[in-house]
N, C-alpha and C positions, 0 to 999 in steps of 0.2 A: 505493500499498500505506501500511498505517496501523502506527506502532509507538508504545509504550507508553512515555510519559516517567517515568522513576522519581522525579525528583527534583519536578517540579512536580505529579505525578499527573494529568494530561489526556491523552485520545486526541486526538493531531494527527498531522498528515503532516508528520514531522520532515525527509524528504528535500526537499518542496518549502522549507521554512523556512532549511535548508542552501542550496539553490540560490538562493532570495532574497538571502542574504547573500554567498554565495561565487561565483554567477554573476552576478545582476543588479549587484551592487556591487562585485564583484571583491576582497573581503575576504580577506584572508591572515593568518595565525596572528599573535596579539598585538596586531591593528588594535584600535583603539578605536571602538566604536559605541555610540549612544546610541539608545534606543527611546522617544520619547515619547506621551503621549497625555492626552484630556482626560475630564473625569468624566462625559462623557453617557452615559445608559444606553443598551444595545442596544436595537434593535427587535425582535429575535429572542434574547433572553438564553436561556443553557441552563444546567443544574447545572454542567457544567465551565467553559464562559466565561460566567459570571454579570454580568461588567463589562469594559471596556476594558483595565484595570490586569493583568487576569490574561491576557489576551493578550498584552501586552508584556512580562510577566514570561516568559510560555512563549518568545516569541523571543528573549528574552535568555537563557535556558536553552539553549536552541538554538545560540544564537551561543557560549556557553561550551563547550558541548560540541564545539564545531566548535575551539575554539583562539582565540578572540577575546575581546577585553577589554570587556564589556557593562556597560550601566546603563540603568534603566529612570528616567523623570522622569514624574509624573500632574501635572496642573494641574489649576484649575477653569476650565468652559468659556468661550470667549470669547463664547460666545451669536450668533454669525453668522460666514459665511465670509468670507476675506479680512481678517480682524481680526489685528492683531499678538498673539504670545502673550505672558505674563506674563514677568517678569523670572527666575522659576526656570529657564524653557527656555533661553533666552537666557544664563543663566550655568553651565549643563550642557553646553553647546556651543560657546562661543565662548572666545577666551584668556582669563587672568585679567585682570581690574580692567576688561575692556570696559564693562559695565554701571555702573560706579562712575564711568570717564569721560564718559559719556554722561548721567549724571545731573549730574555736577559742572559740567559744559559747558552744561547748559540744553537740551538735545537730546533726553532721553530721553522726556519729553511731548509733543513734535510726532513724535519716532519713532513712538510708540503711537499717535496720533492721525492719522497718515498726512499731516500737515500739513509735515512736513518739507520742505524744500528742498535744492536739487541742492549747494549749499556746506554745510548741514548734513551731507549724506550723506558728502561728500568730506572732512569732517574725521573722522567715523568711520573710515572707510577709511584715512585717513592713520594713526589710532591702531594699525589691525590690521597695516598694512603691517611685514612683519619679523617680526611675532609669529610665534611657532609652532605650527602649524596643533594646533587642541585636541581633534579627533574626525577620525576618518577619514571615517566616515559617520553619518546621523542619518536615521532612517525616524521618521515621525509617522503613528501609526495613531489618530488622533483623529476625532472625528465632523465638527467644522468644519474646513473646508480652510483651510492656511496656505500655499498655493502662491503666491497674489497679496499677498506682504506684503514689507516692506523686510526684515525677519527673514530671510527665504529669499534675497533679492539679496544680502545682506551675509555670510552665511554661505558661500554659494557662492564668492563673493570670497575667503575663505580657504583654499579649496581642498576644503572638506568636501563630499563627495557628500551628495546629500539627495534623498530621497523622499516624498512625501506620499499617504496613503492616507485621504481623506476621506470618512466616512459607512461605512469599513469595517467587515466582520463576520467572525466565523471562516471561514466558508464561503468567503470570497475564496481562502483557500489551499488549496481543495479542487478549484477547477475552473480559473478564468480564469487564475492564477498558473502554471498547469501549461502552458501555450500554448508551443505551435515560436518560441522568440525569433529564429531565423534569418527565420522567414516573415513575423512580425510586421515585423522591421526591413526585411525587402525592400517590403514594402506601402506602410510607414511612408516610407521614402524616395520612393517613386513620388509619394505624395500632396505630399511636400514640395516635390518639383521641378516638380509641377503648380501648387500655389499661388504658387510664386516667378513662375512665368512668367505668371500671370493677372492681368487686371486689374480683373475683375469677376467674381460667382458670382451663380448662379440656383437657388433650393431651389423643387423643385415637391414639397408633400407631399399625401397622402391630403384629399378634399373638395376638390380643385380649387384650392387655395391656393398662391400664387407670393409669393417673397420674393426680391427683388435688394440686392445691395450692391456696392459698390468695393471692391477688393484693390490697387488700383495703387501699387506701389511698396513695399508691406508686404511683409517675410519669411514665408515659413513655416517650421515648428517640427515637428520629429518627436520624438515619446515614444514610444520603442519598446523601454523597458526595460532599456537598457545604461548602465548609470551607473557605469561604471569608469573614466571618465577624472577627474583633478580637477576639482572644481568644477561637477560633473555634476548636473543636477535633471532631476525629471520625477515623474509620478504613477506608482506602483505599484496595481494591475498597468498595464504599457505597453499601448501599442496605440491611439494617436491621434495624426494631424497636424493641427496648426491654426494659425491667423494671426488677427491682429488686424485686423478690416476699418477702413475708412476712416472715421472717426465723422462722422455726420450723412448718412450714405448709405444706410443700408439704409431699403427701404420694401416692404409689401406686408405679407401676412398669410403664416403657417406654423403648421403643426398639430403639436402636442406631445401627443398622447393616446397610452396603452399598444398594444402591438401587436394586440390584440382589438379594440381600438376606436380606430385612429389619429388619427382626423379628430377626436376626442371635446373636446378644447380646443384654443384656438388664441391666438397673438399677434398684432397687428395694428401694424406700425411706421411712423412717419410722421417722415422726415429724420432718421432713427437712432434715434429714440428710441420706446419703449414707448408706443403710445398708447390701446390697450384690449387688456383680456384678455376672451377669449371662451368662451363654456361653462362659467362657474363651478367653475372646477378647487377643488381641495380647500385647496390652497396660496392661494388668491387674498386672502384678508384679509390675513394675514400679510406678503405680498409688498407690498401696497398700503400698509400701515403703514410698511414699509421704505423704500419709493419715497417717502412724504412725509418722511420721516426724512432720505432721502438722494436729492435729484434727479437727480442725476448719474448715480444708479447704475439709470436707465431705458435708458441707452445701450446698443446692442447693442454688445458688445467683441470678442466673439470667433466664428468659425465653424472648426468641428471635423470631424474626418470618422473614425469607427472602425476598426481595422485587427486586431483579437485575434479570432482565430476561436474561440477557446474561451469568449468573454464571451456569456453566457445571461440573467444576471439582468436583468430589464429593470426591477425594482422597486428596485434598488440604484443610484443614479446614478454611481456611482464605475464600476461594471461595465458599464452600460447605455451611456455614451459610448463604451466602447471595443468596441460590437458591431460586427463586420464588418456593412458596408451601412446604417448608420447615419451620421447626421449630428446633430451639436448646434450648439447655439449657446449663447451667457453674455449676461447683463445684468452691468453694473459695471466693476470695475477690468480694466484691461489695460497696465499702466503697466510691468509687468516683461515683455511680451514684445512690443514695438515698438509699443504705441499711446500713447494721450494721456490716457485716462481714470484718474484717482487717487481712489479712493473706498473706505472698508472695508467691500464688498461685492462678490462675485463668485459667480454661481451660474448653472449650467449645466441646459440642457433639451434633450430628445434627441426627434430626429424620426423616427419610425419608416417603414420602406417610401417613403424619397424618393428623387427624382431629383437629381440635382446635376450642373450643367453649370458648366465655368470657360471665359471666355472670354480669348483671347490678345489682344497688342496688334493685330496685324494684323485681327482679326477673327474668327479661326479658333476653333474652340469643342471644348473637351475633355469627353466626358460621363465623368465619374468614377465616378457611381452611376446605375442606372436601376432605378426600382421595387426597391429594397432590395437589389439586387444589385451587388456592389463589381466594378468594370470595369481598374483600372489595372495589377494585377499579380495 
């Protein structure tokens, strides 16, 4: 159902917004929540939602209606997935004095450029230790992702719950965010367990293409929309389980077309790195320019499986990667979830109508997806 919001003057499903804040995050009366966004334009702007700041303000207003202490912050686009947000966002969500300490210690620039070493990160963590938590939860509805950033890792370390919604548009709250979260969690846990036990994976995709990779020793993760525990992190909408494959092991080809032409484009990997883009996809020029600037971004860094039955929009990667019966993979940074690649870039690509086979140490196989049909739970 839809309800009219008298303060903001927009039509939106406030029940879903309240569920996001109170069910997904577990917010209670008085909790401080920051909603942040960049200034990238919508692909589908409307009169009600001409820009991302408007959506952030509507979510904040819904939070205030529910008794929460909400604040919005808008910032200039980072111009790329996996890049650190600017100082204004850090200041809005971290304990007072954190960014000043980072600047005065000579750590701010390496933090922003992702060149900071573990000793530097430990100095930042030491400053934060014992400081009161500045925010209960942070929701980022930007176009470019902040999921794979040191910002995210450090903020979660303070106990703040964080959800990112890269490429999100208002329609996200009208469909995929109405999922059966209990069922999403059940599927997600089943996939995580299968990934934990697997030593390798094989993706067979339309066009007869096959991609293999090692998973040996890497942990799986489930992102199922439950962000109630202190320090929790995930995408919203929830609905994927994922793992960082062993660097240097991905080999073969994989299709990345849309559902009506699932083998329209493809990537070829050799020794873990993107070796060829097949089919001239519309993003090829921009991706090649990024890879020339950031050679380490060629690394296949993630294997993910969609677990959300309400995800249907294949033209929005935030929702598409959650579609039940799909797999996705990513290029770039995976240091935040068990991998070894540190680079200011992370971009996901969805495989429709795949088959996914996971192999255990004893050689037995688990077929998780067959021809686009999810089989694990």
